[in-house]
C-alpha positions as a Markdown table, in Angstrom:
| # | Residue | x | y | z |
|---|---|---|---|---|
| 1 | Met | -37.9 | -15.0 | 16.3 |
| 2 | Pro | -37.8 | -12.6 | 13.3 |
| 3 | Ser | -40.8 | -12.7 | 10.9 |
| 4 | Leu | -40.7 | -14.5 | 7.6 |
| 5 | Lys | -40.8 | -11.2 | 5.7 |
| 6 | Ser | -37.8 | -9.8 | 7.6 |
| 7 | Leu | -35.8 | -13.0 | 7.0 |
| 8 | Arg | -36.7 | -12.9 | 3.2 |
| 9 | Ile | -35.6 | -9.2 | 3.0 |
| 10 | Arg | -32.3 | -10.0 | 4.7 |
| 11 | Ile | -31.6 | -13.0 | 2.6 |
| 12 | Asn | -32.2 | -11.0 | -0.6 |
| 13 | Ser | -29.9 | -8.2 | 0.8 |
| 14 | Val | -27.1 | -10.6 | 1.5 |
| 15 | Lys | -27.5 | -12.2 | -1.9 |
| 16 | Ser | -27.1 | -8.8 | -3.5 |
| 17 | Thr | -24.0 | -8.1 | -1.5 |
| 18 | Gln | -22.6 | -11.5 | -2.5 |
| 19 | Lys | -23.1 | -10.6 | -6.1 |
| 20 | Ile | -21.2 | -7.3 | -5.6 |
| 21 | Thr | -18.3 | -8.9 | -3.7 |
| 22 | Ser | -18.0 | -11.7 | -6.3 |
| 23 | Ala | -17.9 | -9.2 | -9.2 |
| 24 | Met | -15.2 | -7.1 | -7.3 |
| 25 | Lys | -13.2 | -10.3 | -6.8 |
| 26 | Met | -13.2 | -11.1 | -10.5 |
| 27 | Val | -12.3 | -7.5 | -11.5 |
| 28 | Ala | -9.4 | -7.5 | -9.0 |
| 29 | Ala | -8.2 | -10.9 | -10.3 |
| 30 | Ser | -8.3 | -9.6 | -13.9 |
| 31 | Lys | -6.2 | -6.5 | -13.0 |
| 32 | Leu | -3.9 | -8.4 | -10.7 |
| 33 | Arg | -2.1 | -10.3 | -13.4 |
| 34 | Arg | -1.0 | -7.2 | -15.3 |
| 35 | Ala | -0.1 | -5.3 | -12.1 |
| 36 | Gln | 1.9 | -8.3 | -10.8 |
| 37 | Thr | 3.8 | -8.6 | -14.1 |
| 38 | Gln | 4.7 | -4.9 | -14.0 |
| 39 | Ala | 5.9 | -5.0 | -10.4 |
| 40 | Glu | 8.0 | -8.1 | -10.9 |
| 41 | Ala | 9.5 | -6.6 | -14.1 |
| 42 | Ala | 10.5 | -3.4 | -12.3 |
| 43 | Arg | 12.4 | -5.1 | -9.4 |
| 44 | Pro | 15.6 | -6.2 | -11.3 |
| 45 | Tyr | 16.0 | -2.8 | -12.9 |
| 46 | Ala | 15.4 | -0.9 | -9.6 |
| 47 | Val | 17.9 | -3.2 | -7.8 |
| 48 | Arg | 20.6 | -2.8 | -10.5 |
| 49 | Met | 20.1 | 0.9 | -10.6 |
| 50 | Ser | 20.5 | 1.1 | -6.8 |
| 51 | Arg | 23.7 | -0.9 | -7.0 |
| 52 | Met | 25.1 | 1.2 | -9.8 |
| 53 | Met | 24.5 | 4.3 | -7.8 |
| 54 | Ala | 26.3 | 2.7 | -4.9 |
| 55 | Ser | 29.3 | 1.9 | -7.1 |
| 56 | Leu | 29.5 | 5.4 | -8.5 |
| 57 | Gly | 28.9 | 7.0 | -5.1 |
| 58 | Ala | 31.5 | 5.0 | -3.2 |
| 59 | Ser | 34.3 | 7.1 | -4.6 |
| 60 | Val | 32.7 | 10.5 | -3.9 |
| 61 | Ala | 30.9 | 9.7 | -0.6 |
| 62 | Gly | 33.6 | 11.6 | 1.4 |
| 63 | Ser | 33.7 | 14.6 | -0.9 |
| 64 | Pro | 32.3 | 17.9 | 0.4 |
| 65 | Thr | 30.8 | 18.5 | -3.0 |
| 66 | Ala | 29.0 | 15.1 | -3.1 |
| 67 | Pro | 25.3 | 15.4 | -4.1 |
| 68 | Lys | 22.8 | 15.6 | -1.2 |
| 69 | Leu | 20.8 | 12.8 | -2.7 |
| 70 | Leu | 23.8 | 10.5 | -2.1 |
| 71 | Val | 25.1 | 11.6 | 1.3 |
| 72 | Gly | 22.2 | 13.7 | 2.6 |
| 73 | Thr | 22.7 | 17.0 | 4.4 |
| 74 | Gly | 25.2 | 15.6 | 7.0 |
| 75 | Ser | 22.5 | 15.5 | 9.7 |
| 76 | Asp | 19.7 | 13.2 | 10.6 |
| 77 | Gln | 17.5 | 15.5 | 12.7 |
| 78 | Val | 14.6 | 15.9 | 10.3 |
| 79 | His | 13.1 | 12.7 | 8.8 |
| 80 | Leu | 10.6 | 12.6 | 5.9 |
| 81 | Leu | 8.4 | 9.5 | 5.8 |
| 82 | Val | 6.8 | 8.8 | 2.4 |
| 83 | Ala | 3.8 | 6.6 | 3.0 |
| 84 | Val | 2.5 | 4.8 | -0.1 |
| 85 | Ala | -0.9 | 3.2 | 0.0 |
| 86 | Gly | -4.0 | 2.8 | -2.2 |
| 87 | Asp | -6.7 | 5.2 | -3.1 |
| 88 | Arg | -9.5 | 2.8 | -2.5 |
| 89 | Gly | -10.5 | 0.5 | 0.3 |
| 90 | Leu | -12.2 | -2.9 | 0.6 |
| 91 | Ala | -8.8 | -4.6 | 0.6 |
| 92 | Gly | -8.5 | -6.0 | 4.1 |
| 93 | Ala | -5.7 | -4.6 | 6.2 |
| 94 | Phe | -3.6 | -3.6 | 3.1 |
| 95 | Asn | -3.8 | 0.2 | 3.6 |
| 96 | Thr | -3.9 | -0.1 | 7.4 |
| 97 | Asn | -0.6 | -1.9 | 7.5 |
| 98 | Val | 1.3 | 0.9 | 5.8 |
| 99 | Gly | -0.4 | 3.4 | 8.1 |
| 100 | Arg | 0.6 | 1.4 | 11.2 |
| 101 | Leu | 4.2 | 1.0 | 10.1 |
| 102 | Thr | 4.5 | 4.7 | 9.3 |
| 103 | Arg | 2.9 | 5.7 | 12.6 |
| 104 | Ser | 5.3 | 3.3 | 14.5 |
| 105 | Leu | 8.3 | 4.8 | 12.7 |
| 106 | Ala | 7.2 | 8.3 | 13.5 |
| 107 | Arg | 6.6 | 7.6 | 17.1 |
| 108 | Gln | 10.0 | 5.9 | 17.4 |
| 109 | Leu | 11.8 | 8.8 | 15.7 |
| 110 | Glu | 10.1 | 11.3 | 17.9 |
| 111 | Thr | 11.0 | 9.3 | 21.0 |
| 112 | Glu | 14.6 | 9.7 | 19.9 |
| 113 | Gly | 14.2 | 13.4 | 19.6 |
| 114 | Lys | 13.9 | 13.6 | 15.8 |
| 115 | Thr | 11.5 | 15.8 | 13.8 |
| 116 | Val | 9.1 | 13.8 | 11.6 |
| 117 | Lys | 7.4 | 15.0 | 8.5 |
| 118 | Ile | 5.1 | 12.8 | 6.4 |
| 119 | Phe | 4.3 | 12.9 | 2.7 |
| 120 | Ala | 1.3 | 10.7 | 1.9 |
| 121 | Val | 0.9 | 9.0 | -1.5 |
| 122 | Gly | -2.7 | 7.6 | -1.9 |
| 123 | Arg | -5.9 | 8.8 | -0.4 |
| 124 | Lys | -6.1 | 6.0 | 2.2 |
| 125 | Ala | -2.6 | 6.8 | 3.5 |
| 126 | Arg | -3.5 | 10.4 | 4.0 |
| 127 | Asp | -6.9 | 9.6 | 5.7 |
| 128 | Tyr | -5.3 | 7.1 | 8.0 |
| 129 | Leu | -2.4 | 9.3 | 9.1 |
| 130 | Lys | -4.6 | 12.4 | 9.5 |
| 131 | Arg | -6.3 | 10.8 | 12.5 |
| 132 | Glu | -3.2 | 11.0 | 14.8 |
| 133 | Leu | -0.4 | 12.6 | 12.8 |
| 134 | Ala | -2.2 | 15.4 | 10.9 |
| 135 | Ser | 0.3 | 18.1 | 12.1 |
| 136 | Arg | 3.2 | 16.1 | 10.5 |
| 137 | Ile | 1.7 | 15.8 | 7.0 |
| 138 | Val | 3.5 | 18.3 | 4.7 |
| 139 | Gly | 2.1 | 17.1 | 1.4 |
| 140 | Asp | 0.0 | 14.4 | -0.3 |
| 141 | Val | -0.7 | 12.9 | -3.7 |
| 142 | Ser | -3.7 | 11.0 | -4.9 |
| 143 | Phe | -4.2 | 8.9 | -8.1 |
| 144 | Ala | -8.0 | 8.4 | -7.5 |
| 145 | Gly | -9.8 | 8.0 | -10.8 |
| 146 | Arg | -6.7 | 7.1 | -12.7 |
| 147 | Lys | -6.8 | 3.9 | -14.7 |
| 148 | Ser | -3.1 | 3.3 | -14.4 |
| 149 | Ile | 0.0 | 4.8 | -12.8 |
| 150 | Gly | 2.9 | 5.7 | -15.1 |
| 151 | Phe | 6.6 | 6.6 | -14.6 |
| 152 | Ala | 5.7 | 10.3 | -15.1 |
| 153 | Asp | 3.7 | 10.1 | -11.8 |
| 154 | Ala | 6.8 | 8.8 | -10.0 |
| 155 | Glu | 9.0 | 11.5 | -11.6 |
| 156 | Gly | 6.6 | 14.2 | -10.3 |
| 157 | Ile | 6.8 | 12.8 | -6.7 |
| 158 | Ala | 10.6 | 12.6 | -7.0 |
| 159 | Gln | 10.9 | 16.2 | -8.2 |
| 160 | Thr | 8.8 | 17.3 | -5.3 |
| 161 | Leu | 11.1 | 15.5 | -2.9 |
| 162 | Val | 14.2 | 16.8 | -4.5 |
| 163 | Gly | 12.9 | 20.3 | -4.2 |
| 164 | Met | 12.2 | 19.8 | -0.5 |
| 165 | Leu | 15.7 | 18.4 | 0.0 |
| 166 | Asn | 17.3 | 21.3 | -1.8 |
| 167 | Ala | 15.2 | 23.7 | 0.4 |
| 168 | Gly | 16.5 | 22.0 | 3.5 |
| 169 | Glu | 13.1 | 20.7 | 4.6 |
| 170 | Phe | 14.4 | 17.2 | 5.6 |
| 171 | Asp | 17.7 | 15.3 | 6.1 |
| 172 | Val | 16.6 | 11.7 | 5.8 |
| 173 | Cys | 13.9 | 10.3 | 3.5 |
| 174 | Thr | 12.3 | 6.8 | 3.9 |
| 175 | Val | 9.6 | 5.3 | 1.8 |
| 176 | Val | 7.0 | 3.0 | 3.5 |
| 177 | Tyr | 5.0 | 0.7 | 1.2 |
| 178 | Asn | 3.7 | -2.9 | 0.9 |
| 179 | Arg | 6.1 | -5.2 | -1.0 |
| 180 | Phe | 4.2 | -7.7 | -3.1 |
| 181 | Gln | 5.1 | -11.2 | -2.1 |
| 182 | Ser | 2.1 | -13.2 | -3.4 |
| 183 | Val | -1.7 | -12.9 | -3.8 |
| 184 | Ile | -2.2 | -13.5 | -0.1 |
| 185 | Ser | 1.0 | -11.9 | 1.2 |
| 186 | Gln | 2.1 | -8.2 | 1.1 |
| 187 | Thr | 4.9 | -7.2 | 3.4 |
| 188 | Pro | 5.0 | -3.7 | 4.9 |
| 189 | Thr | 8.5 | -2.5 | 3.9 |
| 190 | Glu | 10.6 | 0.6 | 4.6 |
| 191 | Met | 13.2 | 1.7 | 2.0 |
| 192 | Arg | 15.6 | 4.6 | 2.5 |
| 193 | Leu | 16.0 | 7.1 | -0.3 |
| 194 | Val | 18.1 | 9.8 | 1.2 |
| 195 | Pro | 21.0 | 9.3 | 2.0 |
| 196 | Ala | 21.2 | 6.7 | -0.8 |
| 197 | Pro | 21.9 | 3.3 | 0.8 |
| 198 | Leu | 25.1 | 1.5 | 0.0 |
| 199 | Pro | 24.6 | -2.2 | -0.3 |
| 200 | Glu | 26.9 | -4.7 | 1.5 |
| 201 | Gly | 30.1 | -5.3 | -0.4 |
| 202 | Thr | 30.1 | -1.9 | -2.1 |
| 203 | Glu | 33.1 | -0.7 | -0.2 |
| 204 | Ala | 35.1 | -3.7 | -1.3 |
| 205 | Ala | 34.0 | -3.5 | -4.9 |
| 206 | Ser | 34.8 | 0.2 | -5.0 |
| 207 | Thr | 38.6 | -0.4 | -4.6 |
| 208 | Ala | 38.8 | -1.2 | -8.4 |
| 209 | Ser | 40.0 | 1.7 | -10.6 |
| 210 | Tyr | 37.5 | 3.2 | -13.1 |
| 211 | Glu | 37.6 | 6.1 | -15.4 |
| 212 | Phe | 34.4 | 8.1 | -15.9 |
| 213 | Glu | 33.5 | 10.5 | -18.7 |
| 214 | Pro | 32.2 | 12.9 | -17.5 |
| 215 | Asp | 33.4 | 12.7 | -13.9 |
| 216 | Glu | 31.6 | 10.8 | -11.1 |
| 217 | Glu | 29.9 | 13.8 | -9.5 |
| 218 | Thr | 28.5 | 15.0 | -12.8 |
| 219 | Met | 27.1 | 11.6 | -13.5 |
| 220 | Leu | 25.6 | 11.3 | -10.0 |
| 221 | Ala | 24.0 | 14.7 | -10.3 |
| 222 | Arg | 22.0 | 13.5 | -13.2 |
| 223 | Leu | 21.4 | 9.8 | -12.2 |
| 224 | Leu | 20.5 | 10.2 | -8.6 |
| 225 | Pro | 17.2 | 12.0 | -9.3 |
| 226 | Gln | 16.5 | 9.4 | -11.9 |
| 227 | Asn | 17.2 | 6.7 | -9.4 |
| 228 | Met | 14.9 | 8.3 | -6.8 |
| 229 | Ala | 12.1 | 8.3 | -9.4 |
| 230 | Ile | 12.8 | 4.6 | -10.3 |
| 231 | Gln | 12.6 | 3.6 | -6.6 |
| 232 | Ile | 9.4 | 5.5 | -6.1 |
| 233 | Tyr | 7.9 | 3.9 | -9.3 |
| 234 | Arg | 8.9 | 0.5 | -8.0 |
| 235 | Ala | 7.0 | 1.3 | -4.7 |
| 236 | Leu | 4.0 | 2.4 | -6.6 |
| 237 | Leu | 3.9 | -0.7 | -8.8 |
| 238 | Glu | 4.4 | -3.0 | -5.7 |
| 239 | Thr | 1.6 | -1.2 | -4.0 |
| 240 | Asn | -0.7 | -1.5 | -7.0 |
| 241 | Ala | -0.1 | -5.2 | -7.3 |
| 242 | Gly | -0.4 | -5.7 | -3.6 |
| 243 | Phe | -3.7 | -3.8 | -3.5 |
| 244 | Phe | -5.4 | -6.0 | -6.2 |
| 245 | Gly | -4.0 | -9.1 | -4.5 |
| 246 | Ser | -5.3 | -8.1 | -1.1 |
| 247 | Gln | -8.6 | -6.9 | -2.6 |
| 248 | Met | -9.1 | -10.2 | -4.4 |
| 249 | Thr | -8.5 | -12.1 | -1.2 |
| 250 | Ala | -10.7 | -9.9 | 0.9 |
| 251 | Met | -13.6 | -10.1 | -1.6 |
| 252 | Asp | -13.2 | -13.9 | -1.9 |
| 253 | Asn | -13.5 | -14.1 | 1.9 |
| 254 | Ala | -16.5 | -11.8 | 1.9 |
| 255 | Thr | -18.2 | -13.8 | -0.8 |
| 256 | Arg | -17.7 | -17.0 | 1.2 |
| 257 | Asn | -18.9 | -15.4 | 4.4 |
| 258 | Ala | -22.0 | -14.1 | 2.5 |
| 259 | Gly | -22.7 | -17.7 | 1.3 |
| 260 | Asp | -22.4 | -19.0 | 4.9 |
| 261 | Met | -24.7 | -16.3 | 6.1 |
| 262 | Ile | -27.3 | -17.1 | 3.4 |
| 263 | Lys | -27.3 | -20.7 | 4.5 |
| 264 | Arg | -27.9 | -19.8 | 8.1 |
| 265 | Leu | -30.6 | -17.3 | 7.3 |
| 266 | Thr | -32.3 | -19.9 | 5.0 |
| 267 | Gln | -32.2 | -22.4 | 7.8 |
| 268 | Asn | -33.8 | -19.9 | 10.1 |
| 269 | Tyr | -36.4 | -19.0 | 7.5 |
| 270 | Asn | -37.3 | -22.7 | 6.9 |
| 271 | Arg | -37.6 | -23.3 | 10.7 |
| 272 | Ala | -39.8 | -20.2 | 11.1 |
| 273 | Arg | -41.9 | -21.2 | 8.2 |
| 274 | Gln | -42.3 | -24.8 | 9.5 |
| 275 | Ala | -43.1 | -23.4 | 13.0 |
| 276 | Asn | -45.9 | -21.2 | 11.4 |
| 277 | Ile | -47.3 | -24.2 | 9.5 |
| 278 | Thr | -47.3 | -26.4 | 12.6 |
| 279 | Arg | -49.0 | -23.7 | 14.7 |
| 280 | Glu | -51.7 | -23.2 | 12.0 |
| 281 | Leu | -52.3 | -27.0 | 11.9 |
| 282 | Ile | -52.6 | -27.1 | 15.6 |
| 283 | Glu | -55.1 | -24.3 | 15.6 |
| 284 | Ile | -57.2 | -26.0 | 12.8 |
| 285 | Ile | -57.2 | -29.3 | 14.7 |
| 286 | Ser | -58.0 | -27.6 | 18.0 |
| 287 | Gly | -60.9 | -25.7 | 16.3 |
| 288 | Ala | -62.3 | -28.9 | 14.7 |
| 289 | Glu | -62.2 | -30.8 | 18.0 |
| 290 | Ala | -64.0 | -27.9 | 19.7 |
| 291 | Val | -66.8 | -28.0 | 17.2 |
């Protein structure tokens, strides 16, 4: 049985850890509300923007001069996976889920004979994917140390991806991120950026006659990069909200587990202390009887 001193040291250590996890839980909870509001506010705009691109693109999808962001390069040989995760840990399986889905997609595409490239957004995504897919990583971005993520950050990533597409470095681009459902639920999701997806019903809706000024191709050339930045910004906001929700849940569980451990250690401490007292009494009584 451990000594009383070692039990006291361990109890104090667990209590210190419990204070840290409790503080982290409160910090995550305070940041979650704002992050959740931003993520939920961005969804309708991003969805409407995607639908508008589909409506504009339906009429030029078959044109040989259609923008690459809309129809791609005409091939699907090289796939770029943009993995979006957090820059910090202590959030349960939040970052790991994105890494696993990205790895699964990469393995599946390579099985089909495709070439896979990975662009990691977030330090944890880069670190996780480096373990097995380091040779596929062609770029990474980290926001560690930043208090908040703005639309300019998403625009920077979008410009990088557009430059890679224009240079012929990939044919299909897919974003992998955690979609925020609730505080206890974040769903790993894949969202295709290039070629731009056409929602169901777009073909039927595009039969209506519209007049554009300037023409559709000119509008798409300007709006498609903007749409890519918006979709990436949405993924960043969803990831930010999901991270704080997952971290709050993980720290709450850690705090509860620390409390349970403190109770068990305290019981062991009391039992050991009582055993020592009993042994000392027996020794005193035995000594008195011997005299």
